[in-house]
C-alpha positions as CSV (number, residue, x, y, z in Angstrom):
1,X,-65.0,-27.9,-60.3
2,X,-68.2,-29.8,-61.2
3,X,-67.6,-33.2,-62.6
4,X,-64.1,-33.6,-61.2
5,X,-63.4,-37.1,-60.0
6,X,-61.6,-36.9,-56.7
7,X,-61.4,-40.8,-56.6
8,X,-59.2,-41.0,-59.7
9,X,-55.5,-41.7,-59.5
10,X,-53.3,-38.7,-59.6
11,X,-49.7,-37.8,-60.2
12,X,-47.9,-34.8,-58.7
13,X,-44.9,-33.5,-60.8
14,X,-42.2,-31.1,-59.5
15,X,-41.1,-28.0,-61.2
16,X,-38.5,-29.1,-63.7
17,X,-36.7,-25.7,-63.7
18,X,-35.3,-26.2,-60.2
19,X,-32.3,-28.4,-59.3
20,X,-33.4,-31.3,-57.1
21,X,-32.6,-30.9,-53.4
22,X,-33.2,-33.4,-50.7
23,X,-36.1,-31.4,-49.3
24,X,-37.6,-30.7,-52.7
25,X,-40.8,-32.1,-54.3
26,X,-40.3,-35.3,-56.3
27,X,-42.7,-37.1,-58.5
28,X,-45.4,-38.8,-56.5
29,X,-48.3,-41.0,-57.5
30,X,-51.5,-41.2,-55.4
31,X,-54.4,-43.7,-55.6
32,X,-56.9,-40.8,-55.2
33,X,-56.7,-37.3,-56.4
34,X,-58.2,-36.0,-53.1
35,X,-55.2,-37.4,-51.3
36,X,-52.8,-35.7,-53.8
37,X,-54.6,-32.4,-53.4
38,X,-54.5,-32.6,-49.6
39,X,-50.8,-33.4,-49.7
40,X,-50.0,-30.5,-52.0
41,X,-51.9,-27.9,-50.0
42,X,-51.4,-29.1,-46.5
43,X,-48.0,-30.7,-46.5
44,X,-45.8,-28.9,-49.1
45,X,-44.6,-25.3,-48.7
46,X,-46.1,-23.1,-51.4
47,X,-42.6,-22.4,-52.8
48,X,-42.3,-26.0,-53.8
49,X,-45.5,-25.9,-55.7
50,X,-44.6,-23.0,-58.0
51,X,-44.3,-24.6,-61.4
52,X,-45.4,-28.0,-60.2
53,X,-48.6,-29.6,-61.5
54,X,-51.1,-32.3,-60.7
55,X,-52.3,-34.6,-63.5
56,X,-55.6,-36.4,-63.1
57,X,-57.3,-38.3,-66.0
58,X,-55.0,-36.5,-68.5
59,X,-56.0,-33.1,-67.2
60,X,-53.3,-30.9,-65.7
61,X,-53.7,-28.5,-62.8
62,X,-51.2,-25.9,-61.7
63,X,-51.0,-24.5,-58.1
64,X,-54.0,-22.3,-58.6
65,X,-56.0,-25.2,-60.0
66,X,-55.0,-27.5,-57.1
67,X,-56.1,-24.8,-54.7
68,X,-59.5,-24.4,-56.4
69,X,-60.0,-28.2,-56.2
70,X,-59.1,-28.1,-52.5
71,X,-61.4,-25.2,-51.8
72,X,-64.3,-26.7,-53.8
73,X,-67.5,-27.7,-51.9
74,X,-67.1,-31.1,-53.6
75,X,-63.7,-31.8,-52.0
76,X,-64.4,-35.1,-50.1
77,X,-61.8,-35.1,-47.3
78,X,-61.7,-33.2,-44.1
79,X,-59.5,-30.1,-44.4
80,X,-56.9,-29.3,-41.8
81,X,-57.6,-26.1,-39.9
82,X,-54.9,-23.8,-41.1
83,X,-53.6,-21.4,-38.5
84,X,-54.3,-17.8,-39.2
85,X,-51.3,-15.5,-39.5
86,X,-51.1,-12.8,-36.9
87,X,-51.9,-9.3,-38.1
88,X,-51.2,-5.9,-36.6
89,X,-54.8,-5.6,-35.6
90,X,-55.0,-9.0,-33.9
91,X,-52.4,-8.1,-31.2
C-alpha cells in the first residue's frame, strides 16, 4: 500500500443491500483514514463489513482492501492484540 495517506479524511459506507438495523453499520466520517481502518477491523463484526467500503481521497476499498491497509507495515497506529481462536490442537 505504498503511497497511501493514512492521515487523509475517510468515509465508511454501509452495505446498501441490507435493511438498516439498530446495531448495523451506518455512514461514518473520520478525520484520519487510520482511525477509520482501525474502527472497521477492530470494532465491527466482519459480517457488517461485507459489502461496505471505505473511501479515501476518492479511492474505494472493500473489506479485503481495508484489511490490507490495516496489515500494512506503513499502518501508523498500534494494533489491538486479537485473541487467537482455540483449535483442537491447542487444548
